[in-house]
NUSE-447344 format. One record per atom (N, C-alpha, C): x, y, z; residue in one letter; residue number from 1; atom name. Coordinates in pm, 1 decimal. Layout:
BEGIN
<px:X	py:Y	pz:Z	aa:a	i:NUM	at:CA>
...
END
This chain:
BEGIN
<px:-405.4	py:940.9	pz:-312.4	aa:f	i:1	at:N>
<px:-342.5	py:877.3	pz:-266.6	aa:f	i:1	at:CA>
<px:-166.9	py:902.8	pz:-272.3	aa:f	i:1	at:C>
<px:-183.8	py:887.9	pz:-411.2	aa:d	i:2	at:N>
<px:-30.5	py:925.4	pz:-411.6	aa:d	i:2	at:CA>
<px:99.4	py:1050.9	pz:-373.8	aa:d	i:2	at:C>
<px:-39.0	py:1113.3	pz:-310.2	aa:e	i:3	at:N>
<px:78.0	py:1244.3	pz:-250.0	aa:e	i:3	at:CA>
<px:74.1	py:1213.8	pz:-103.9	aa:e	i:3	at:C>
<px:-3.9	py:1106.6	pz:-36.2	aa:l	i:4	at:N>
<px:80.3	py:1089.8	pz:39.6	aa:l	i:4	at:CA>
<px:194.7	py:1049.5	pz:68.4	aa:l	i:4	at:C>
<px:227.1	py:930.6	pz:-53.9	aa:l	i:5	at:N>
<px:399.2	py:860.1	pz:-65.2	aa:l	i:5	at:CA>
<px:499.4	py:996.4	pz:-86.5	aa:l	i:5	at:C>
<px:455.1	py:1128.8	pz:-100.2	aa:e	i:6	at:N>
<px:546.4	py:1228.8	pz:-99.4	aa:e	i:6	at:CA>
<px:606.9	py:1242.1	pz:47.1	aa:e	i:6	at:C>
<px:504.6	py:1244.4	pz:154.2	aa:e	i:7	at:N>
<px:510.3	py:1351.6	pz:273.0	aa:e	i:7	at:CA>
<px:673.7	py:1208.5	pz:313.0	aa:e	i:7	at:C>
<px:744.3	py:1281.3	pz:406.6	aa:s	i:8	at:N>
<px:846.4	py:1256.7	pz:389.3	aa:s	i:8	at:CA>
<px:813.3	py:1106.7	pz:575.2	aa:s	i:8	at:C>
<px:779.5	py:1108.1	pz:632.7	aa:y	i:9	at:N>
<px:663.9	py:1027.3	pz:689.9	aa:y	i:9	at:CA>
<px:663.3	py:866.9	pz:662.6	aa:y	i:9	at:C>
<px:634.7	py:877.8	pz:526.6	aa:f	i:10	at:N>
<px:579.9	py:730.4	pz:441.2	aa:f	i:10	at:CA>
<px:677.3	py:728.8	pz:349.0	aa:f	i:10	at:C>
<px:812.3	py:756.6	pz:342.4	aa:h	i:11	at:N>
<px:903.4	py:763.0	pz:260.4	aa:h	i:11	at:CA>
<px:969.7	py:586.1	pz:251.0	aa:h	i:11	at:C>
<px:928.5	py:478.2	pz:322.1	aa:y	i:12	at:N>
<px:959.2	py:377.7	pz:262.6	aa:y	i:12	at:CA>
<px:826.2	py:311.6	pz:227.1	aa:y	i:12	at:C>
<px:690.2	py:358.1	pz:199.8	aa:v	i:13	at:N>
<px:590.3	py:280.8	pz:194.2	aa:v	i:13	at:CA>
<px:592.6	py:386.6	pz:33.4	aa:v	i:13	at:C>
<px:558.5	py:185.9	pz:-95.3	aa:e	i:14	at:N>
<px:585.2	py:224.3	pz:-225.6	aa:e	i:14	at:CA>
<px:434.4	py:154.3	pz:-251.8	aa:e	i:14	at:C>
<px:412.3	py:272.8	pz:-395.0	aa:k	i:15	at:N>
<px:274.1	py:169.7	pz:-433.1	aa:k	i:15	at:CA>
<px:356.5	py:73.9	pz:-574.7	aa:k	i:15	at:C>
<px:229.4	py:-21.9	pz:-564.0	aa:i	i:16	at:N>
<px:254.4	py:-138.3	pz:-664.5	aa:i	i:16	at:CA>
<px:214.7	py:-82.5	pz:-769.1	aa:i	i:16	at:C>
<px:89.6	py:-89.0	pz:-710.8	aa:k	i:17	at:N>
<px:-12.4	py:-69.0	pz:-857.8	aa:k	i:17	at:CA>
<px:-167.5	py:-41.4	pz:-838.9	aa:k	i:17	at:C>
<px:-270.3	py:-2.9	pz:-919.8	aa:t	i:18	at:N>
<px:-376.5	py:8.1	pz:-881.8	aa:t	i:18	at:CA>
<px:-446.5	py:-57.7	pz:-1020.8	aa:t	i:18	at:C>
<px:-561.8	py:-142.9	pz:-936.7	aa:i	i:19	at:N>
<px:-659.1	py:-257.1	pz:-978.9	aa:i	i:19	at:CA>
<px:-804.5	py:-197.3	pz:-959.0	aa:i	i:19	at:C>
<px:-851.1	py:-166.8	pz:-1089.0	aa:g	i:20	at:N>
<px:-1020.1	py:-102.4	pz:-1068.3	aa:g	i:20	at:CA>
<px:-976.2	py:52.1	pz:-934.2	aa:g	i:20	at:C>
<px:-1038.6	py:-12.3	pz:-841.8	aa:s	i:21	at:N>
<px:-1036.5	py:85.1	pz:-716.2	aa:s	i:21	at:CA>
<px:-958.9	py:31.6	pz:-612.0	aa:s	i:21	at:C>
<px:-891.6	py:-52.2	pz:-570.5	aa:c	i:22	at:N>
<px:-762.8	py:-132.2	pz:-557.7	aa:c	i:22	at:CA>
<px:-606.6	py:-62.3	pz:-539.4	aa:c	i:22	at:C>
<px:-597.5	py:-55.5	pz:-451.9	aa:y	i:23	at:N>
<px:-468.2	py:52.6	pz:-431.6	aa:y	i:23	at:CA>
<px:-377.2	py:-16.4	pz:-367.9	aa:y	i:23	at:C>
<px:-274.7	py:-102.5	pz:-452.7	aa:m	i:24	at:N>
<px:-147.0	py:-173.4	pz:-332.1	aa:m	i:24	at:CA>
<px:-48.8	py:-87.6	pz:-334.7	aa:m	i:24	at:C>
<px:-20.6	py:-119.0	pz:-204.0	aa:a	i:25	at:N>
<px:140.8	py:-66.6	pz:-168.3	aa:a	i:25	at:CA>
<px:191.2	py:-107.8	pz:-123.0	aa:a	i:25	at:C>
<px:348.0	py:-127.1	pz:-106.9	aa:a	i:26	at:N>
<px:404.1	py:-169.5	pz:42.8	aa:a	i:26	at:CA>
<px:476.5	py:-124.4	pz:142.9	aa:a	i:26	at:C>
<px:569.7	py:-186.8	pz:230.6	aa:s	i:27	at:N>
<px:661.0	py:-148.6	pz:284.8	aa:s	i:27	at:CA>
<px:770.2	py:-238.4	pz:306.7	aa:s	i:27	at:C>
<px:928.2	py:-202.4	pz:311.6	aa:g	i:28	at:N>
<px:1054.3	py:-238.5	pz:361.2	aa:g	i:28	at:CA>
<px:1115.3	py:-361.5	pz:203.9	aa:g	i:28	at:C>
<px:1110.2	py:-281.4	pz:89.6	aa:l	i:29	at:N>
<px:1097.0	py:-378.4	pz:-54.9	aa:l	i:29	at:CA>
<px:1232.6	py:-322.8	pz:-52.9	aa:l	i:29	at:C>
<px:1286.5	py:-241.0	pz:-19.2	aa:a	i:30	at:N>
<px:1398.3	py:-167.4	pz:-70.2	aa:a	i:30	at:CA>
<px:1527.7	py:-196.7	pz:21.4	aa:a	i:30	at:C>
<px:1600.6	py:-306.3	pz:52.4	aa:p	i:31	at:N>
<px:1657.9	py:-300.5	pz:155.3	aa:p	i:31	at:CA>
<px:1806.8	py:-191.3	pz:189.2	aa:p	i:31	at:C>
<px:1793.9	py:-122.6	pz:71.4	aa:n	i:32	at:N>
<px:1898.1	py:-65.1	pz:75.4	aa:n	i:32	at:CA>
<px:1875.5	py:102.2	pz:57.6	aa:n	i:32	at:C>
<px:1724.0	py:114.0	pz:133.8	aa:k	i:33	at:N>
<px:1650.1	py:215.6	pz:136.9	aa:k	i:33	at:CA>
<px:1641.4	py:239.9	pz:277.3	aa:k	i:33	at:C>
<px:1634.3	py:97.7	pz:386.5	aa:q	i:34	at:N>
<px:1597.7	py:105.9	pz:514.4	aa:q	i:34	at:CA>
<px:1623.6	py:163.5	pz:616.1	aa:q	i:34	at:C>
<px:1748.4	py:236.7	pz:589.4	aa:g	i:35	at:N>
<px:1815.6	py:284.6	pz:707.6	aa:g	i:35	at:CA>
<px:1800.5	py:253.5	pz:847.7	aa:g	i:35	at:C>
<px:1729.5	py:256.0	pz:990.2	aa:s	i:36	at:N>
<px:1694.7	py:171.9	pz:1091.5	aa:s	i:36	at:CA>
<px:1583.5	py:99.0	pz:1114.8	aa:s	i:36	at:C>
<px:1561.5	py:67.0	pz:976.3	aa:l	i:37	at:N>
<px:1382.0	py:66.7	pz:1043.9	aa:l	i:37	at:CA>
<px:1387.4	py:-91.1	pz:1015.5	aa:l	i:37	at:C>
<px:1298.8	py:-148.8	pz:1120.8	aa:d	i:38	at:N>
<px:1296.6	py:-290.6	pz:1131.3	aa:d	i:38	at:CA>
<px:1149.2	py:-315.2	pz:1047.6	aa:d	i:38	at:C>
<px:1134.2	py:-465.0	pz:1059.8	aa:e	i:39	at:N>
<px:993.6	py:-518.9	pz:948.6	aa:e	i:39	at:CA>
<px:845.9	py:-435.3	pz:1048.2	aa:e	i:39	at:C>
<px:863.9	py:-429.7	pz:1215.0	aa:w	i:40	at:N>
<px:730.1	py:-340.9	pz:1302.1	aa:w	i:40	at:CA>
<px:721.5	py:-208.9	pz:1197.7	aa:w	i:40	at:C>
<px:847.0	py:-163.8	pz:1236.8	aa:n	i:41	at:N>
<px:824.5	py:-9.3	pz:1168.5	aa:n	i:41	at:CA>
<px:739.4	py:-3.9	pz:1073.5	aa:n	i:41	at:C>
<px:779.3	py:-99.0	pz:934.4	aa:h	i:42	at:N>
<px:730.2	py:-52.6	pz:826.7	aa:h	i:42	at:CA>
<px:566.1	py:-164.6	pz:828.9	aa:h	i:42	at:C>
<px:576.5	py:-235.6	pz:910.3	aa:l	i:43	at:N>
<px:417.5	py:-264.2	pz:933.3	aa:l	i:43	at:CA>
<px:325.3	py:-153.0	pz:971.6	aa:l	i:43	at:C>
<px:404.6	py:-88.7	pz:1141.9	aa:s	i:44	at:N>
<px:351.9	py:42.4	pz:1189.3	aa:s	i:44	at:CA>
<px:321.9	py:169.5	pz:1067.6	aa:s	i:44	at:C>
<px:432.5	py:165.7	pz:983.2	aa:e	i:45	at:N>
<px:428.2	py:221.6	pz:901.4	aa:e	i:45	at:CA>
<px:269.0	py:261.0	pz:753.6	aa:e	i:45	at:C>
<px:267.1	py:153.0	pz:733.5	aa:l	i:46	at:N>
<px:171.0	py:97.8	pz:668.4	aa:l	i:46	at:CA>
<px:30.9	py:67.4	pz:707.0	aa:l	i:46	at:C>
<px:-15.0	py:68.1	pz:848.9	aa:v	i:47	at:N>
<px:-108.4	py:99.7	pz:917.1	aa:v	i:47	at:CA>
<px:-121.1	py:308.7	pz:942.6	aa:v	i:47	at:C>
<px:-24.6	py:354.0	pz:957.2	aa:l	i:48	at:N>
<px:-98.8	py:455.0	pz:942.8	aa:l	i:48	at:CA>
<px:-120.0	py:538.9	pz:844.7	aa:l	i:48	at:C>
<px:-1.2	py:473.3	pz:717.8	aa:f	i:49	at:N>
<px:-81.4	py:515.9	pz:532.9	aa:f	i:49	at:CA>
<px:-183.2	py:466.2	pz:532.6	aa:f	i:49	at:C>
<px:-267.5	py:320.6	pz:589.1	aa:a	i:50	at:N>
<px:-383.4	py:324.5	pz:536.2	aa:a	i:50	at:CA>
<px:-461.5	py:471.4	pz:651.3	aa:a	i:50	at:C>
<px:-457.7	py:445.1	pz:794.4	aa:l	i:51	at:N>
<px:-513.3	py:537.9	pz:856.8	aa:l	i:51	at:CA>
<px:-552.6	py:694.5	pz:719.4	aa:l	i:51	at:C>
<px:-443.2	py:759.5	pz:719.3	aa:a	i:52	at:N>
<px:-432.0	py:867.7	pz:599.9	aa:a	i:52	at:CA>
<px:-545.2	py:895.2	pz:512.4	aa:a	i:52	at:C>
<px:-499.9	py:772.7	pz:427.7	aa:m	i:53	at:N>
<px:-592.7	py:756.6	pz:315.2	aa:m	i:53	at:CA>
<px:-756.5	py:769.4	pz:372.8	aa:m	i:53	at:C>
<px:-789.2	py:721.9	pz:509.5	aa:q	i:54	at:N>
<px:-890.9	py:696.7	pz:546.6	aa:q	i:54	at:CA>
<px:-999.2	py:870.4	pz:582.7	aa:q	i:54	at:C>
<px:-833.3	py:932.0	pz:661.0	aa:e	i:55	at:N>
<px:-875.9	py:1095.4	pz:661.8	aa:e	i:55	at:CA>
<px:-898.3	py:1156.1	pz:513.3	aa:e	i:55	at:C>
<px:-826.1	py:1174.4	pz:377.2	aa:i	i:56	at:N>
<px:-861.2	py:1191.3	pz:269.8	aa:i	i:56	at:CA>
<px:-933.3	py:1175.8	pz:234.9	aa:i	i:56	at:C>
<px:-1016.3	py:1056.2	pz:227.9	aa:l	i:57	at:N>
<px:-1149.8	py:965.5	pz:169.9	aa:l	i:57	at:CA>
<px:-1266.3	py:1086.9	pz:212.9	aa:l	i:57	at:C>
<px:-1260.4	py:1053.6	pz:400.7	aa:r	i:58	at:N>
<px:-1309.3	py:1164.3	pz:473.8	aa:r	i:58	at:CA>
<px:-1351.7	py:1260.3	pz:450.4	aa:r	i:58	at:C>
<px:-1246.0	py:1347.2	pz:396.8	aa:e	i:59	at:N>
<px:-1213.6	py:1510.0	pz:341.2	aa:e	i:59	at:CA>
<px:-1295.6	py:1475.8	pz:216.1	aa:e	i:59	at:C>
<px:-1298.1	py:1383.1	pz:140.0	aa:i	i:60	at:N>
<px:-1390.9	py:1418.8	pz:14.5	aa:i	i:60	at:CA>
<px:-1526.6	py:1365.1	pz:18.8	aa:i	i:60	at:C>
<px:-1566.7	py:1294.8	pz:100.0	aa:n	i:61	at:N>
<px:-1664.0	py:1259.0	pz:142.6	aa:n	i:61	at:CA>
<px:-1775.6	py:1366.6	pz:186.0	aa:n	i:61	at:C>
<px:-1717.9	py:1464.0	pz:295.5	aa:n	i:62	at:N>
<px:-1795.2	py:1595.6	pz:313.6	aa:n	i:62	at:CA>
<px:-1818.3	py:1693.5	pz:204.5	aa:n	i:62	at:C>
<px:-1721.7	py:1703.4	pz:80.4	aa:h	i:63	at:N>
<px:-1762.0	py:1752.6	pz:20.8	aa:h	i:63	at:CA>
<px:-1836.0	py:1679.6	pz:-124.3	aa:h	i:63	at:C>
<px:-1873.2	py:1572.8	pz:-114.8	aa:s	i:64	at:N>
<px:-1936.8	py:1536.6	pz:-245.8	aa:s	i:64	at:CA>
<px:-2075.4	py:1458.6	pz:-167.9	aa:s	i:64	at:C>
<px:-2149.9	py:1426.6	pz:-277.0	aa:a	i:65	at:N>
<px:-2310.0	py:1412.1	pz:-282.5	aa:a	i:65	at:CA>
<px:-2248.6	py:1248.4	pz:-286.0	aa:a	i:65	at:C>
<px:-2126.1	py:1247.0	pz:-254.5	aa:q	i:66	at:N>
<px:-2146.1	py:1022.6	pz:-293.2	aa:q	i:66	at:CA>
<px:-2045.0	py:998.4	pz:-146.8	aa:q	i:66	at:C>
<px:-2107.3	py:926.8	pz:-98.5	aa:s	i:67	at:N>
<px:-2016.6	py:873.3	pz:31.4	aa:s	i:67	at:CA>
<px:-1912.1	py:697.8	pz:-4.0	aa:s	i:67	at:C>
<px:-1789.7	py:794.5	pz:-31.6	aa:f	i:68	at:N>
<px:-1715.1	py:627.9	pz:-28.9	aa:f	i:68	at:CA>
<px:-1670.8	py:546.5	pz:52.6	aa:f	i:68	at:C>
<px:-1651.7	py:451.3	pz:84.5	aa:g	i:69	at:N>
<px:-1597.2	py:377.1	pz:119.3	aa:g	i:69	at:CA>
<px:-1461.9	py:274.5	pz:128.5	aa:g	i:69	at:C>
<px:-1317.7	py:274.1	pz:237.8	aa:l	i:70	at:N>
<px:-1245.1	py:216.4	pz:199.9	aa:l	i:70	at:CA>
<px:-1247.6	py:139.8	pz:249.0	aa:l	i:70	at:C>
<px:-1154.3	py:-21.6	pz:200.5	aa:r	i:71	at:N>
<px:-1169.7	py:-141.6	pz:268.0	aa:r	i:71	at:CA>
<px:-1036.8	py:-120.7	pz:255.4	aa:r	i:71	at:C>
<px:-997.3	py:-176.4	pz:365.0	aa:v	i:72	at:N>
<px:-823.5	py:-214.9	pz:408.6	aa:v	i:72	at:CA>
<px:-774.8	py:-391.9	pz:429.6	aa:v	i:72	at:C>
<px:-681.2	py:-412.7	pz:351.3	aa:g	i:73	at:N>
<px:-611.7	py:-561.0	pz:393.3	aa:g	i:73	at:CA>
<px:-469.2	py:-557.7	pz:420.4	aa:g	i:73	at:C>
<px:-367.9	py:-557.0	pz:552.0	aa:i	i:74	at:N>
<px:-248.2	py:-535.4	pz:551.6	aa:i	i:74	at:CA>
<px:-178.7	py:-621.4	pz:626.5	aa:i	i:74	at:C>
<px:-103.7	py:-712.1	pz:576.9	aa:a	i:75	at:N>
<px:-3.5	py:-851.1	pz:583.7	aa:a	i:75	at:CA>
<px:140.2	py:-822.9	pz:603.2	aa:a	i:75	at:C>
<px:132.2	py:-896.6	pz:725.5	aa:h	i:76	at:N>
<px:295.4	py:-901.1	pz:707.5	aa:h	i:76	at:CA>
<px:360.5	py:-1041.5	pz:711.6	aa:h	i:76	at:C>
<px:517.8	py:-1002.2	pz:613.7	aa:g	i:77	at:N>
<px:589.7	py:-1130.3	pz:544.8	aa:g	i:77	at:CA>
<px:662.3	py:-1138.3	pz:452.1	aa:g	i:77	at:C>
<px:706.5	py:-1206.8	pz:422.5	aa:p	i:78	at:N>
<px:727.6	py:-1237.3	pz:328.8	aa:p	i:78	at:CA>
<px:716.2	py:-1208.6	pz:141.1	aa:p	i:78	at:C>
<px:807.2	py:-1190.4	pz:45.1	aa:v	i:79	at:N>
<px:705.3	py:-1180.1	pz:-77.2	aa:v	i:79	at:CA>
<px:794.9	py:-1131.0	pz:-222.0	aa:v	i:79	at:C>
<px:744.8	py:-1240.5	pz:-318.1	aa:i	i:80	at:N>
<px:837.6	py:-1195.6	pz:-422.2	aa:i	i:80	at:CA>
<px:794.1	py:-1088.7	pz:-489.1	aa:i	i:80	at:C>
<px:893.0	py:-1021.3	pz:-521.6	aa:a	i:81	at:N>
<px:892.3	py:-895.0	pz:-635.2	aa:a	i:81	at:CA>
<px:925.6	py:-917.5	pz:-762.5	aa:a	i:81	at:C>
<px:922.7	py:-878.0	pz:-839.5	aa:g	i:82	at:N>
<px:960.1	py:-868.5	pz:-978.2	aa:g	i:82	at:CA>
<px:928.8	py:-816.2	pz:-1090.1	aa:g	i:82	at:C>
<px:956.2	py:-782.6	pz:-1223.3	aa:v	i:83	at:N>
<px:904.0	py:-722.4	pz:-1344.7	aa:v	i:83	at:CA>
<px:913.0	py:-815.3	pz:-1439.3	aa:v	i:83	at:C>
<px:771.4	py:-826.5	pz:-1421.9	aa:i	i:84	at:N>
<px:714.1	py:-955.4	pz:-1551.7	aa:i	i:84	at:CA>
<px:643.2	py:-836.0	pz:-1701.1	aa:i	i:84	at:C>
<px:659.3	py:-917.5	pz:-1812.6	aa:g	i:85	at:N>
<px:637.6	py:-834.9	pz:-1913.2	aa:g	i:85	at:CA>
<px:717.8	py:-795.8	pz:-1990.8	aa:g	i:85	at:C>
<px:730.8	py:-906.2	pz:-2115.8	aa:a	i:86	at:N>
<px:828.3	py:-817.7	pz:-2225.9	aa:a	i:86	at:CA>
<px:788.4	py:-707.0	pz:-2275.4	aa:a	i:86	at:C>
<px:667.7	py:-704.4	pz:-2347.0	aa:s	i:87	at:N>
<px:606.3	py:-569.2	pz:-2403.5	aa:s	i:87	at:CA>
<px:589.1	py:-431.0	pz:-2321.1	aa:s	i:87	at:C>
<px:531.9	py:-502.4	pz:-2214.7	aa:k	i:88	at:N>
<px:477.4	py:-364.1	pz:-2132.0	aa:k	i:88	at:CA>
<px:492.7	py:-444.4	pz:-1956.0	aa:k	i:88	at:C>
<px:656.0	py:-454.2	pz:-1963.1	aa:p	i:89	at:N>
<px:697.5	py:-451.5	pz:-1764.8	aa:p	i:89	at:CA>
<px:588.3	py:-409.6	pz:-1688.1	aa:p	i:89	at:C>
<px:567.7	py:-452.3	pz:-1615.8	aa:q	i:90	at:N>
<px:541.2	py:-398.1	pz:-1483.2	aa:q	i:90	at:CA>
<px:605.3	py:-481.8	pz:-1339.2	aa:q	i:90	at:C>
<px:598.2	py:-365.7	pz:-1291.0	aa:y	i:91	at:N>
<px:674.5	py:-421.4	pz:-1133.9	aa:y	i:91	at:CA>
<px:569.6	py:-488.4	pz:-1045.2	aa:y	i:91	at:C>
<px:549.1	py:-582.2	pz:-937.0	aa:d	i:92	at:N>
<px:470.6	py:-679.5	pz:-875.8	aa:d	i:92	at:CA>
<px:531.2	py:-720.3	pz:-812.1	aa:d	i:92	at:C>
<px:436.2	py:-781.0	pz:-670.2	aa:i	i:93	at:N>
<px:466.7	py:-796.8	pz:-587.9	aa:i	i:93	at:CA>
<px:348.5	py:-999.7	pz:-537.2	aa:i	i:93	at:C>
<px:443.0	py:-1091.3	pz:-519.9	aa:w	i:94	at:N>
<px:384.8	py:-1211.6	pz:-500.6	aa:w	i:94	at:CA>
<px:350.2	py:-1304.0	pz:-375.2	aa:w	i:94	at:C>
<px:313.2	py:-1343.8	pz:-356.5	aa:g	i:95	at:N>
<px:282.1	py:-1456.2	pz:-231.5	aa:g	i:95	at:CA>
<px:233.4	py:-1461.9	pz:-139.3	aa:g	i:95	at:C>
<px:202.1	py:-1579.0	pz:-30.3	aa:s	i:96	at:N>
<px:103.3	py:-1557.1	pz:38.2	aa:s	i:96	at:CA>
<px:109.5	py:-1443.4	pz:115.2	aa:s	i:96	at:C>
<px:169.5	py:-1358.3	pz:131.9	aa:t	i:97	at:N>
<px:126.7	py:-1237.0	pz:232.0	aa:t	i:97	at:CA>
<px:68.4	py:-1145.3	pz:156.7	aa:t	i:97	at:C>
<px:104.8	py:-1144.8	pz:-11.7	aa:v	i:98	at:N>
<px:-18.4	py:-1055.8	pz:-11.0	aa:v	i:98	at:CA>
<px:-159.2	py:-1110.8	pz:-100.1	aa:v	i:98	at:C>
<px:-170.3	py:-1259.4	pz:-117.7	aa:n	i:99	at:N>
<px:-249.0	py:-1300.1	pz:-99.3	aa:n	i:99	at:CA>
<px:-340.5	py:-1350.0	pz:15.3	aa:n	i:99	at:C>
<px:-304.5	py:-1349.0	pz:197.3	aa:l	i:100	at:N>
<px:-370.8	py:-1278.2	pz:261.7	aa:l	i:100	at:CA>
<px:-423.1	py:-1115.0	pz:281.4	aa:l	i:100	at:C>
<px:-347.7	py:-1059.9	pz:234.2	aa:a	i:101	at:N>
<px:-375.2	py:-884.3	pz:245.1	aa:a	i:101	at:CA>
<px:-531.7	py:-887.2	pz:169.3	aa:a	i:101	at:C>
<px:-503.3	py:-967.1	pz:75.5	aa:s	i:102	at:N>
<px:-575.0	py:-910.9	pz:1.7	aa:s	i:102	at:CA>
<px:-753.1	py:-985.7	pz:30.4	aa:s	i:102	at:C>
<px:-754.9	py:-1142.4	pz:76.2	aa:r	i:103	at:N>
<px:-862.8	py:-1126.6	pz:159.0	aa:r	i:103	at:CA>
<px:-894.4	py:-1101.1	pz:241.7	aa:r	i:103	at:C>
<px:-825.7	py:-987.7	pz:305.8	aa:m	i:104	at:N>
<px:-848.2	py:-912.2	pz:386.0	aa:m	i:104	at:CA>
<px:-903.1	py:-778.0	pz:406.7	aa:m	i:104	at:C>
<px:-890.5	py:-808.7	pz:278.3	aa:d	i:105	at:N>
<px:-926.2	py:-634.5	pz:216.1	aa:d	i:105	at:CA>
<px:-1068.2	py:-686.4	pz:134.6	aa:d	i:105	at:C>
<px:-1116.7	py:-856.3	pz:89.8	aa:s	i:106	at:N>
<px:-1160.9	py:-874.8	pz:28.3	aa:s	i:106	at:CA>
<px:-1326.3	py:-882.5	pz:128.7	aa:s	i:106	at:C>
<px:-1307.6	py:-897.2	pz:254.3	aa:t	i:107	at:N>
<px:-1400.8	py:-986.5	pz:362.4	aa:t	i:107	at:CA>
<px:-1391.4	py:-879.5	pz:494.2	aa:t	i:107	at:C>
END
């Protein structure tokens, strides 16, 4: 799915991390890259990104004996972002918006 992020249409979507089979991405985190996009544009960009991920997975399933599924959780709102860890620093996001998206993904 990282290759999708190279497409100009998903310029504002950023991969945050992967945890096992979970792929976390966000849009609208870098104010200096915003340009003229408002918050609803970022939300729609994430929805289109999820649909593109679904299409890639459909192609993979067409050429595979396995049938992989995709669950998506999208939420809109404020987050806290930062780098944690002294020996192995990692960028991450937290907050109720992140928790809501995670709950949507798991149900």
